[in-house]
C-alpha positions as CSV (number, residue, x, y, z in Angstrom):
1,M,44.1,-25.4,22.1
2,A,42.3,-27.8,19.8
3,V,38.5,-27.8,19.9
4,T,36.6,-31.0,19.1
5,L,33.2,-30.7,17.8
6,A,30.6,-33.2,18.9
7,P,28.7,-35.0,16.2
8,G,25.9,-32.9,14.9
9,T,27.4,-29.6,16.3
10,A,28.2,-28.3,12.8
11,T,24.6,-28.2,11.9
12,A,23.4,-26.7,15.1
13,G,23.1,-23.3,13.6
14,R,21.0,-24.5,10.7
15,P,17.3,-23.5,10.7
16,R,15.1,-26.2,11.9
17,N,12.9,-26.1,8.8
18,A,15.9,-26.4,6.4
19,A,15.7,-30.2,6.3
20,R,12.0,-30.3,5.9
21,G,10.4,-31.0,2.6
22,P,7.7,-28.9,0.9
23,R,4.9,-27.7,3.1
24,R,1.9,-30.0,3.0
25,L,-1.4,-28.5,1.9
26,S,-3.9,-28.7,4.7
27,A,-7.6,-28.4,4.3
28,G,-7.5,-24.9,5.7
29,R,-4.9,-23.7,3.2
30,I,-6.9,-25.2,0.3
31,A,-10.0,-23.5,1.5
32,A,-8.2,-20.2,1.9
33,W,-6.7,-20.3,-1.6
34,T,-10.1,-21.4,-3.0
35,Y,-11.8,-18.4,-1.3
36,L,-9.1,-16.0,-2.6
37,G,-9.5,-17.4,-6.1
38,V,-13.2,-16.9,-6.0
39,V,-12.8,-13.3,-4.7
40,V,-10.3,-12.5,-7.5
41,L,-12.6,-14.1,-10.1
42,V,-15.7,-12.1,-8.9
43,T,-13.6,-8.9,-8.9
44,L,-12.1,-9.3,-12.4
45,F,-15.1,-10.8,-14.2
46,P,-16.9,-7.4,-14.7
47,F,-13.8,-6.0,-16.3
48,Y,-13.6,-9.0,-18.6
49,W,-17.3,-8.6,-19.5
50,I,-16.8,-4.9,-20.3
51,L,-13.9,-5.8,-22.6
52,R,-15.9,-8.6,-24.2
53,T,-18.7,-6.2,-24.9
54,A,-16.4,-3.5,-26.3
55,L,-14.9,-6.0,-28.8
56,S,-18.4,-7.1,-30.0
57,N,-20.6,-5.9,-32.9
58,N,-23.4,-4.0,-31.3
59,Y,-26.0,-5.4,-33.7
60,K,-24.9,-9.0,-33.0
61,L,-24.8,-8.7,-29.2
62,A,-28.5,-9.3,-29.0
63,T,-28.2,-12.6,-31.0
64,D,-25.9,-14.2,-28.4
65,P,-26.0,-12.1,-25.2
66,S,-24.6,-14.9,-23.0
67,S,-21.6,-15.7,-25.1
68,P,-18.3,-15.6,-23.1
69,L,-16.4,-14.4,-26.2
70,P,-16.9,-11.3,-28.3
71,V,-19.9,-11.6,-30.6
72,G,-18.8,-10.5,-34.1
73,F,-15.3,-9.5,-33.0
74,T,-14.5,-5.9,-34.2
75,W,-12.5,-2.9,-33.1
76,G,-15.3,-0.7,-34.3
77,A,-16.5,0.3,-30.8
78,F,-13.2,1.8,-29.9
79,E,-13.1,3.6,-33.3
80,R,-16.5,5.1,-32.5
81,A,-15.5,6.1,-29.0
82,L,-12.4,7.8,-30.3
83,G,-14.2,9.4,-33.2
84,I,-12.2,7.6,-35.9
85,A,-15.1,5.7,-37.5
86,T,-17.3,7.5,-40.1
87,T,-21.1,7.8,-39.5
88,A,-21.8,5.1,-42.0
89,Q,-19.3,2.7,-40.4
90,A,-20.7,3.3,-37.0
91,Q,-24.3,2.8,-38.0
92,A,-23.3,-0.4,-39.8
93,Q,-22.0,-1.9,-36.6
94,G,-25.0,-0.8,-34.5
95,G,-23.7,2.6,-33.4
96,S,-25.7,5.8,-33.5
97,G,-23.2,7.6,-35.5
98,A,-22.3,9.8,-32.5
99,S,-18.7,10.0,-31.3
100,L,-16.8,11.3,-28.3
101,D,-14.1,13.9,-28.4
102,I,-12.0,11.8,-26.1
103,P,-9.0,14.1,-26.0
104,L,-11.2,17.1,-25.0
105,Y,-13.0,15.2,-22.3
106,L,-9.8,13.6,-21.0
107,R,-8.3,17.1,-20.7
108,N,-11.4,18.3,-18.8
109,S,-11.2,15.3,-16.4
110,L,-7.5,15.7,-15.9
111,I,-7.8,19.4,-15.1
112,Y,-10.8,18.8,-12.7
113,A,-9.2,15.9,-10.9
114,S,-5.6,17.2,-10.7
115,V,-6.4,20.8,-9.6
116,Q,-8.9,19.6,-7.0
117,T,-6.5,17.0,-5.7
118,V,-3.7,19.5,-5.3
119,L,-6.0,21.9,-3.4
120,I,-7.3,19.2,-1.1
121,V,-3.9,17.9,-0.3
122,V,-2.3,21.3,0.3
123,F,-5.1,22.7,2.5
124,S,-5.6,19.4,4.4
125,A,-1.8,19.0,5.0
126,A,-1.6,22.6,6.3
127,A,-4.6,22.2,8.5
128,A,-3.4,18.8,9.8
129,Y,-0.1,20.3,10.8
130,A,-1.9,23.1,12.7
131,F,-4.2,20.6,14.5
132,S,-1.4,18.2,15.3
133,R,1.9,20.0,15.9
134,L,0.9,23.5,16.9
135,H,-0.6,24.3,20.3
136,W,-3.3,26.9,20.5
137,R,-6.4,27.5,22.5
138,G,-9.5,25.7,21.2
139,R,-7.6,23.4,18.9
140,N,-9.4,20.2,19.8
141,L,-12.8,21.9,19.7
142,V,-12.3,23.4,16.3
143,F,-11.1,20.0,15.0
144,G,-14.1,18.3,16.4
145,V,-16.4,20.7,14.6
146,L,-14.6,20.2,11.3
147,I,-14.4,16.5,11.6
148,S,-18.1,16.2,12.3
149,A,-18.5,16.8,8.5
150,L,-17.8,13.1,8.2
151,M,-21.2,12.4,9.6
152,V,-22.9,14.5,6.9
153,P,-23.7,12.5,3.7
154,G,-22.3,14.2,0.6
155,V,-25.6,14.3,-1.1
156,F,-26.9,16.8,1.6
157,T,-24.3,19.4,0.5
158,L,-25.0,19.2,-3.2
159,L,-27.9,21.7,-3.2
160,P,-26.3,24.4,-1.0
161,N,-23.1,24.2,-3.0
162,F,-25.1,24.4,-6.3
163,V,-26.9,27.5,-5.0
164,F,-23.6,29.1,-4.0
165,I,-22.0,28.4,-7.4
166,K,-25.0,29.6,-9.3
167,D,-25.2,32.9,-7.3
168,A,-21.5,33.4,-7.8
169,G,-21.9,33.0,-11.6
170,L,-19.5,30.0,-11.8
171,N,-21.7,27.6,-13.7
172,N,-19.9,26.0,-16.7
173,T,-16.5,26.9,-15.3
174,F,-13.7,24.8,-13.8
175,A,-13.8,27.0,-10.7
176,G,-17.4,26.0,-10.1
177,L,-16.4,22.3,-10.5
178,I,-13.3,22.4,-8.3
179,L,-13.8,24.9,-5.5
180,P,-16.6,23.2,-3.4
181,G,-14.7,20.0,-3.1
182,G,-11.2,21.4,-3.2
183,L,-11.3,23.7,-0.2
184,F,-12.2,21.1,2.5
185,Q,-12.3,17.4,2.9
186,A,-12.9,16.0,6.4
187,F,-11.5,12.6,5.7
188,T,-8.2,13.9,4.3
189,L,-7.8,16.3,7.3
190,F,-8.5,13.4,9.7
191,F,-6.2,11.0,8.0
192,L,-3.2,13.4,7.8
193,R,-3.7,14.7,11.3
194,Q,-3.6,11.2,12.7
195,F,-0.3,10.5,10.9
196,M,1.3,13.7,12.0
197,L,0.4,13.1,15.6
198,S,2.6,9.9,15.4
199,L,5.7,11.7,14.1
200,S,8.7,12.0,16.4
201,S,9.2,15.5,17.8
202,E,13.0,15.1,18.0
203,I,13.6,16.3,14.4
204,E,11.1,19.1,14.9
205,E,12.8,20.2,18.1
206,A,16.2,20.2,16.4
207,A,14.8,22.4,13.6
208,I,13.5,24.8,16.2
209,I,16.9,25.0,17.9
210,D,18.4,25.9,14.5
211,G,16.0,28.8,14.2
212,A,13.3,27.3,11.9
213,G,9.8,28.8,12.2
214,P,6.5,26.8,11.9
215,L,6.3,27.4,8.1
216,R,9.8,26.2,7.4
217,I,9.3,23.2,9.7
218,F,6.1,22.3,7.9
219,V,7.7,22.5,4.4
220,R,11.2,21.1,5.1
221,V,10.5,18.6,7.9
222,I,6.8,17.5,8.2
223,L,6.0,17.2,4.5
224,P,9.0,15.0,3.5
225,M,8.2,12.8,6.5
226,S,4.6,12.5,5.3
227,A,5.3,11.5,1.8
228,A,3.6,8.1,2.1
229,P,0.2,9.3,3.5
230,L,0.3,12.3,1.1
231,A,0.7,10.0,-1.9
232,T,-2.1,7.8,-0.5
233,V,-4.7,10.6,-0.1
234,S,-3.6,12.2,-3.4
235,L,-4.4,9.0,-5.2
236,L,-7.7,8.5,-3.4
237,M,-8.8,12.1,-4.0
238,F,-7.8,11.9,-7.7
239,V,-9.8,8.8,-8.2
240,N,-12.8,10.2,-6.4
241,A,-12.7,13.4,-8.6
242,W,-12.1,11.4,-11.8
243,N,-15.1,9.2,-11.2
244,D,-17.4,12.1,-10.0
245,Y,-20.7,12.3,-11.9
246,M,-23.4,14.0,-9.9
247,W,-21.7,17.3,-9.1
248,P,-20.5,17.9,-12.7
249,L,-24.0,17.1,-13.9
250,L,-25.4,19.9,-11.7
251,V,-23.0,22.7,-12.5
252,T,-21.9,22.3,-16.1
253,N,-23.4,21.4,-19.5
254,S,-20.6,22.9,-21.6
255,S,-18.3,20.6,-23.6
256,G,-15.5,22.9,-22.6
257,T,-15.7,21.8,-19.0
258,E,-17.6,18.5,-19.0
259,P,-15.5,15.7,-17.6
260,L,-15.4,12.3,-19.3
261,T,-17.9,10.7,-16.9
262,L,-20.5,13.2,-17.9
263,A,-19.7,12.8,-21.6
264,L,-20.2,9.0,-21.3
265,G,-23.7,9.6,-20.0
266,V,-24.5,11.8,-23.0
267,F,-22.9,9.2,-25.4
268,K,-25.2,6.6,-23.9
269,Q,-28.3,8.7,-24.6
270,S,-27.3,9.7,-28.1
271,S,-28.5,6.4,-29.8
272,P,-31.8,6.8,-31.7
273,Q,-32.2,3.0,-31.8
274,A,-34.2,1.0,-29.3
275,A,-31.1,-0.2,-27.7
276,P,-28.1,2.0,-26.8
277,D,-24.7,1.5,-28.3
278,W,-23.5,-0.7,-25.5
279,A,-20.3,-1.8,-27.3
280,G,-19.3,1.8,-27.9
281,L,-20.2,2.8,-24.3
282,M,-18.0,-0.1,-22.9
283,A,-15.1,0.9,-25.1
284,A,-15.4,4.5,-23.9
285,A,-15.6,3.3,-20.3
286,L,-12.4,1.3,-20.7
287,I,-10.6,4.3,-22.2
288,A,-11.8,6.4,-19.2
289,A,-10.6,3.7,-16.7
290,L,-7.1,3.4,-18.3
291,P,-5.5,6.4,-16.5
292,M,-6.8,5.0,-13.1
293,L,-5.4,1.6,-13.9
294,L,-2.0,3.1,-14.7
295,L,-2.1,5.1,-11.5
296,F,-2.8,2.1,-9.4
297,I,0.0,0.1,-11.1
298,A,2.4,2.9,-10.4
299,F,1.4,3.8,-6.8
300,G,-0.6,0.8,-5.6
301,K,2.3,-0.6,-3.6
302,R,2.9,2.8,-1.9
303,V,-0.7,3.0,-0.9
304,V,-0.6,-0.5,0.7
305,N,2.6,0.2,2.5
306,S,1.3,3.5,3.9
307,I,-1.3,1.7,5.9
308,G,1.4,0.7,8.3
309,F,3.3,4.0,8.0
310,S,5.8,5.2,10.6
311,G,7.2,8.6,11.2
312,I,10.8,7.3,11.8
313,K,12.9,5.8,9.0
């Protein structure tokens, strides 16, 4: 039987907006894009100014401090920060002659941040599993006591932790740097527990039927399903440890354990002139920030996506 299409029927399935032209810019859209551009500019400007200062001659900076371009363009600040420049070359460009052993301090920061992050994630994930998927008497009470640590400012725990590390003889050691922050983090425990509470119990029940115990379920089922939030908290804890300054300042003064943040403070104070070596300090700060930038480029999308995570794929 022949079917006759009425005029216009062939285009009935076409989206309504297909025939429309480009979307017109309304006043609201223009204001939104303008606001976004201002926010991006304000956010990126400090990084540009750090780069501009790092590429300047430290002596000439004072002659034109408001210049938007490097004053007396030179790579000398990076050479001083990396210890490549000689003392004479450094002093000729306004440096103190001091240099940073960047590879050593990068190693120290990497050990400190990596080991502490691994400890935090492992202990927090195990505790979150116990508080979310296992049923035992007093579970909610114990969790409430632990999570109350979120209400205690971190500065309040510095002195007790320092006394403990000092009495234990762990000053100037990586153990003294890592252990106080690596054994417990209330935010990470709370974050992972909230995610694990949202996981479907069907896969877990299937694993129990197959004879899997709690440890096997945690390792083979819960952890793979929690990959996104685990990556998120790992990145956040790594950045937090990498940028830490106050705690390393209290417990170590040895170059063998000092992280890069502490070394930057010493580098700033090493100038005998009236003005510090700002160009060299900014160059060293850029070098210190480079690993964080690479991490955010590699895992930034995963962090954003994990905000709306789901336990079912």
